[in-house]
C-alpha positions as CSV (number, residue, x, y, z in Angstrom):
1,M,84.3,100.7,92.5
2,E,85.7,100.9,96.0
3,R,85.1,97.7,97.9
4,N,85.4,96.7,101.6
5,I,88.0,94.1,102.6
6,G,87.0,90.5,102.1
7,I,83.5,90.9,100.8
8,M,84.2,90.6,97.1
9,E,82.9,87.6,95.1
10,V,84.6,86.7,91.8
11,A,83.8,84.3,89.1
12,I,86.2,82.2,87.1
13,I,85.0,80.6,83.8
14,G,87.5,77.9,82.9
15,I,89.3,76.0,85.7
16,T,90.8,73.0,83.9
17,G,93.6,74.8,82.0
18,Y,96.9,75.9,83.6
19,A,96.1,79.6,83.7
20,G,92.7,78.9,85.3
21,T,94.1,76.7,88.0
22,V,96.9,79.1,88.9
23,L,94.5,82.0,88.9
24,Y,92.2,80.1,91.3
25,E,95.2,79.2,93.6
26,L,96.3,82.9,93.7
27,L,92.8,84.2,94.3
28,T,92.3,81.9,97.3
29,N,94.9,84.0,99.1
30,H,93.7,87.4,98.0
31,P,92.8,89.6,101.0
32,Q,89.9,91.3,99.3
33,I,88.1,88.2,98.1
34,S,85.5,86.4,100.2
35,Q,84.2,83.9,97.6
36,I,85.4,82.4,94.3
37,N,82.6,80.9,92.2
38,L,83.6,78.5,89.4
39,Y,81.8,78.0,86.1
40,A,82.5,75.8,83.0
41,H,81.1,76.6,79.6
42,N,80.9,72.9,78.7
43,L,79.0,71.6,81.8
44,T,75.3,70.7,81.9
45,Q,75.1,70.2,85.7
46,S,76.9,71.3,88.8
47,T,80.0,69.1,89.5
48,P,82.5,69.0,92.4
49,L,85.8,70.5,91.4
50,G,87.6,67.4,92.6
51,K,85.8,65.3,89.9
52,I,87.0,67.8,87.2
53,T,90.6,68.1,88.2
54,G,92.5,66.0,90.8
55,Q,94.6,69.0,91.7
56,F,91.9,70.3,94.0
57,S,90.4,67.0,95.3
58,F,90.8,68.2,98.9
59,G,88.1,70.9,98.5
60,E,84.4,70.9,98.3
61,Q,84.2,73.7,95.7
62,I,81.4,73.2,93.1
63,V,81.8,74.1,89.4
64,Y,78.5,75.4,88.0
65,P,77.3,75.3,84.3
66,Y,77.8,78.6,82.5
67,D,75.0,81.0,82.9
68,A,75.8,84.7,82.2
69,Q,72.9,86.2,84.1
70,Q,73.6,84.1,87.2
71,I,77.3,85.0,87.0
72,M,76.4,88.7,86.9
73,E,73.9,88.4,89.8
74,N,76.2,86.5,92.1
75,N,79.6,88.1,91.4
76,D,81.4,91.5,91.2
77,V,83.7,90.6,88.4
78,V,84.3,87.6,86.1
79,F,87.6,86.1,84.8
80,F,87.6,84.2,81.6
81,A,90.3,81.5,81.5
82,T,88.9,79.8,78.4
83,P,90.7,78.8,75.2
84,A,90.9,81.2,72.2
85,G,87.7,81.2,70.3
86,V,85.5,80.5,73.3
87,T,85.4,83.9,75.1
88,S,84.3,85.8,72.0
89,K,81.2,83.5,71.9
90,L,80.4,84.1,75.6
91,A,81.3,87.7,76.2
92,Q,78.3,89.6,74.7
93,P,76.0,89.7,77.7
94,F,78.8,91.1,79.9
95,L,79.8,93.7,77.2
96,K,76.1,94.7,76.8
97,Q,75.6,95.3,80.5
98,L,79.1,96.8,81.1
99,F,79.9,94.1,83.7
100,P,83.6,94.0,84.7
101,V,85.5,91.3,82.8
102,I,89.2,90.3,82.9
103,D,89.9,88.0,80.0
104,L,93.0,85.8,80.0
105,S,92.3,84.5,76.5
106,G,93.5,86.2,73.3
107,D,90.1,86.9,71.9
108,F,89.9,90.6,72.7
109,R,93.6,91.7,72.6
110,L,93.5,92.8,68.9
111,N,91.5,95.7,67.6
112,D,91.2,94.4,64.1
113,P,89.0,91.3,63.5
114,K,90.9,90.5,60.3
115,Q,94.2,90.4,62.2
116,Y,92.6,88.0,64.8
117,E,91.3,85.7,62.1
118,K,94.7,85.7,60.3
119,W,96.8,84.8,63.4
120,Y,94.3,82.7,65.5
121,Q,92.6,81.0,62.6
122,K,89.2,81.4,64.3
123,P,86.2,83.7,63.8
124,A,86.6,87.0,65.6
125,A,84.3,89.1,67.7
126,N,82.9,92.1,65.9
127,E,85.0,95.2,65.5
128,D,83.0,97.3,67.9
129,E,83.3,94.7,70.6
130,L,87.0,94.4,70.1
131,K,87.6,98.1,70.2
132,S,85.6,98.4,73.5
133,A,88.2,96.1,75.2
134,Y,91.2,97.6,77.0
135,Y,94.6,96.0,76.7
136,G,95.7,95.6,80.3
137,L,99.5,95.8,80.4
138,A,99.3,96.5,84.0
139,D,102.9,97.8,84.8
140,L,102.7,100.5,82.2
141,Q,99.2,101.8,82.4
142,N,96.1,101.9,84.7
143,N,92.8,100.4,83.7
144,D,90.7,102.7,85.9
145,D,87.1,102.9,84.8
146,Q,87.5,100.2,82.2
147,K,84.9,97.4,81.9
148,Y,86.5,94.8,79.7
149,V,90.2,94.1,80.3
150,A,92.1,91.9,77.8
151,N,95.0,90.4,79.7
152,P,98.2,90.4,77.6
153,G,99.8,87.2,76.4
154,C,102.9,85.8,78.2
155,Y,105.4,86.4,75.4
156,A,103.9,89.8,74.8
157,T,104.3,90.8,78.5
158,S,108.0,89.9,78.7
159,I,108.8,91.6,75.4
160,L,106.8,94.7,75.8
161,L,108.2,95.3,79.3
162,G,111.6,94.9,77.8
163,L,111.0,97.3,74.9
164,A,108.7,100.0,76.4
165,P,111.3,102.5,77.6
166,L,113.3,102.1,74.4
167,V,110.5,102.5,72.0
168,Q,108.5,105.1,73.9
169,N,111.6,107.4,74.1
170,D,112.7,106.7,70.6
171,L,116.2,105.5,71.7
172,I,116.6,102.7,69.1
173,Q,116.7,102.1,65.4
174,P,113.0,101.1,64.8
175,D,114.0,98.5,62.2
176,S,116.5,96.7,64.4
177,I,114.3,94.8,66.8
178,L,115.2,91.1,67.0
179,I,113.7,88.8,69.7
180,D,114.8,85.3,70.6
181,A,112.3,84.1,73.2
182,K,112.3,80.8,75.0
183,S,109.4,79.3,77.0
184,G,108.7,76.2,79.2
185,F,106.1,73.6,78.3
186,S,103.3,75.1,80.3
187,G,102.9,77.9,77.8
188,A,101.6,75.4,75.3
189,G,98.7,74.3,77.6
190,K,97.7,70.8,78.6
191,K,96.9,69.3,75.2
192,L,99.5,66.7,74.3
193,T,101.4,67.2,71.1
194,T,104.5,65.7,69.5
195,M,106.5,68.7,70.5
196,N,105.7,68.4,74.2
197,H,105.7,64.6,74.4
198,F,108.3,63.7,77.1
199,V,110.4,61.5,74.8
200,N,110.7,64.3,72.3
201,A,110.9,67.2,74.7
202,H,113.3,65.9,77.3
203,D,116.9,67.0,76.8
204,N,115.9,68.9,73.7
205,L,115.4,72.4,72.2
206,Q,112.8,73.1,69.6
207,I,112.1,76.2,67.6
208,Y,108.4,76.5,66.8
209,K,106.1,78.9,64.9
210,P,109.0,80.9,63.5
211,N,107.6,84.4,62.7
212,Q,104.1,83.0,63.1
213,H,103.4,83.1,66.8
214,K,100.0,84.6,67.6
215,H,101.4,87.0,70.1
216,I,103.2,88.9,67.3
217,P,100.2,91.1,66.3
218,E,99.5,92.2,69.9
219,I,103.2,93.1,70.3
220,M,103.1,95.1,67.1
221,Q,99.9,96.8,67.9
222,K,101.3,98.1,71.1
223,L,104.7,99.1,69.6
224,K,102.9,101.0,66.9
225,E,100.9,102.8,69.5
226,W,104.1,103.9,71.3
227,N,106.1,104.7,68.1
228,Q,104.7,104.8,64.6
229,N,108.2,104.2,63.1
230,V,108.2,100.6,64.3
231,D,107.0,98.6,61.2
232,Y,108.1,95.1,62.1
233,I,110.0,92.8,64.4
234,Q,112.0,89.6,64.0
235,F,110.5,87.2,66.5
236,M,111.6,83.6,67.1
237,T,110.3,81.2,69.7
238,T,111.9,78.1,71.3
239,V,110.4,75.6,73.7
240,V,112.9,74.5,76.3
241,P,112.7,71.5,78.7
242,M,111.4,73.2,81.8
243,N,107.8,73.6,83.2
244,R,107.5,77.3,83.7
245,G,109.2,80.5,82.7
246,I,110.1,82.7,79.7
247,M,113.4,84.3,78.8
248,S,113.1,86.9,76.0
249,S,116.5,88.0,74.6
250,I,115.8,91.3,72.9
251,Y,118.4,92.7,70.6
252,V,118.2,96.3,69.4
253,Q,120.5,98.9,67.9
254,I,120.8,102.1,69.8
255,K,120.5,105.3,67.9
256,P,123.7,107.5,67.3
257,K,124.6,109.7,70.3
258,I,122.5,107.7,72.7
259,R,124.6,106.6,75.6
260,F,124.1,103.5,77.7
261,Q,123.4,105.8,80.7
262,N,120.4,107.2,78.8
263,I,119.1,103.6,78.4
264,Q,119.5,103.0,82.1
265,D,117.8,106.2,83.0
266,A,114.9,105.5,80.7
267,F,114.2,102.1,82.4
268,K,114.5,103.6,85.9
269,T,112.0,106.3,85.1
270,C,109.6,104.0,83.3
271,Y,109.4,101.5,86.2
272,Q,110.0,103.6,89.2
273,N,106.4,103.1,90.4
274,S,106.1,99.5,89.6
275,P,106.6,97.0,92.4
276,F,107.0,94.1,90.0
277,V,109.5,95.2,87.4
278,F,113.2,95.3,88.4
279,T,116.4,96.0,86.5
280,T,119.2,93.8,87.7
281,P,123.0,94.4,87.8
282,N,123.6,91.1,86.0
283,L,121.7,89.2,83.3
284,P,118.8,87.6,85.2
285,T,117.8,83.9,85.1
286,V,114.4,82.3,84.9
287,K,114.8,80.8,88.4
288,E,114.7,84.3,89.9
289,V,111.1,84.9,88.9
290,V,109.4,81.5,88.7
291,G,106.6,81.5,91.4
292,T,106.4,85.3,91.4
293,N,104.6,88.1,89.5
294,E,107.9,89.8,88.8
295,C,109.7,90.7,85.6
296,H,113.5,91.0,85.8
297,L,115.4,93.0,83.2
298,G,119.1,92.9,82.6
299,F,121.4,94.5,79.9
300,S,124.5,93.8,77.9
301,Y,125.8,96.6,75.6
302,N,128.3,96.1,72.7
303,P,129.8,99.5,71.9
304,K,131.4,98.1,68.7
305,T,128.1,97.2,67.1
306,N,126.0,99.6,69.1
307,Y,123.7,96.7,69.9
308,L,121.9,96.3,73.2
309,L,120.7,93.1,74.7
310,V,117.7,93.3,77.0
311,D,117.2,90.1,78.9
312,S,113.6,89.9,80.2
313,V,112.4,87.0,82.4
314,I,109.0,86.2,83.8
315,D,106.9,83.3,85.1
316,N,104.6,82.7,82.1
317,M,101.8,81.3,84.3
318,I,101.8,84.2,86.8
319,K,103.3,87.4,85.3
320,G,102.3,86.2,81.9
321,A,98.8,85.1,82.8
322,A,97.1,84.8,86.3
323,G,99.3,87.2,88.2
324,Q,98.9,90.1,85.7
325,A,95.1,89.3,85.7
326,I,95.1,89.9,89.5
327,Q,97.1,93.1,88.9
328,N,94.3,94.2,86.6
329,L,91.8,93.3,89.2
330,N,93.6,95.4,91.8
331,Q,93.7,98.4,89.5
332,L,90.1,98.0,88.5
333,F,88.8,98.0,92.0
334,H,91.4,100.4,93.5
335,F,93.0,97.7,95.8
336,S,96.6,97.8,96.7
337,I,98.5,96.7,93.6
338,T,100.3,94.0,95.5
339,D,97.2,92.4,97.1
340,G,97.4,88.7,96.5
341,L,100.7,89.0,94.7
342,K,103.3,89.1,97.5
343,L,105.0,86.0,96.3
344,T,108.4,84.4,96.6
345,P,110.3,82.4,94.0
346,T,109.8,78.7,93.8
347,L,113.1,77.1,94.9
348,P,115.1,75.1,94.3
């Protein structure tokens, strides 16, 4: 899958959502990409991008109606940035022909169709299709030679990166995992609801989907893969009045005879080859990572209770969606892992 610089053409299906627009913006600055072709599953005729979304009114880019065969003939890879329940209806031609796909939706993250239908309340793809997909947690594994990459969810990314060294090395009590995660409004998408209506959301904090968030099963699926002794997690989500960013406060009880130095060593070893995951001397803030593809991890240890706090912060639109999708692109085609992702924080 080696490619020459600047000759790669990529397709994006779904440009109107936040993840799709951020993905498009990032790909325009990717050094390996010469052309971005846009498609929409609900269009019947070609339409200028500026008529679909005013954010890109300056350009002359055309959005084409969805046509799987045309997409495969004119592109090297396709990104799905469609809502849950859409990708599973469109993916079959790509799966059948083993065409490279990077899927930002949740439709192929779970191996079990019953689990998908339980948590997403939508019909699932069939089990064989689900099991053919690869869960692309890009900082912890390499998707080399895969064809269908399921991009992880935003909460799942921040939480799994915070837990991986602890669970993989069996350093914590497996029944002690408690997660208090907070996200900005963009994680809920563009659809207006009572929760994200300005009058209700401004100057407010709101717990939502307690123990019911659809990222729970993908988190559990990965944790069980790493350590069969993890049977459950306590997971709470709160929406906070900011546009972007996630802070996952992860509380775990360290096993007896495990020292804090063992914890620090495990994180250092786990992420020593990752250019995007950093441990910090202080507890990190969301502002440090907004606008970047980075995950910052900080720690606070209470020796009296033997509880460890792992503070994990990411930009939900980049590290939790479009940026990690580009990481998966870079792995898939053997590009430099930082291509298109040398970003600086959005300040102030």
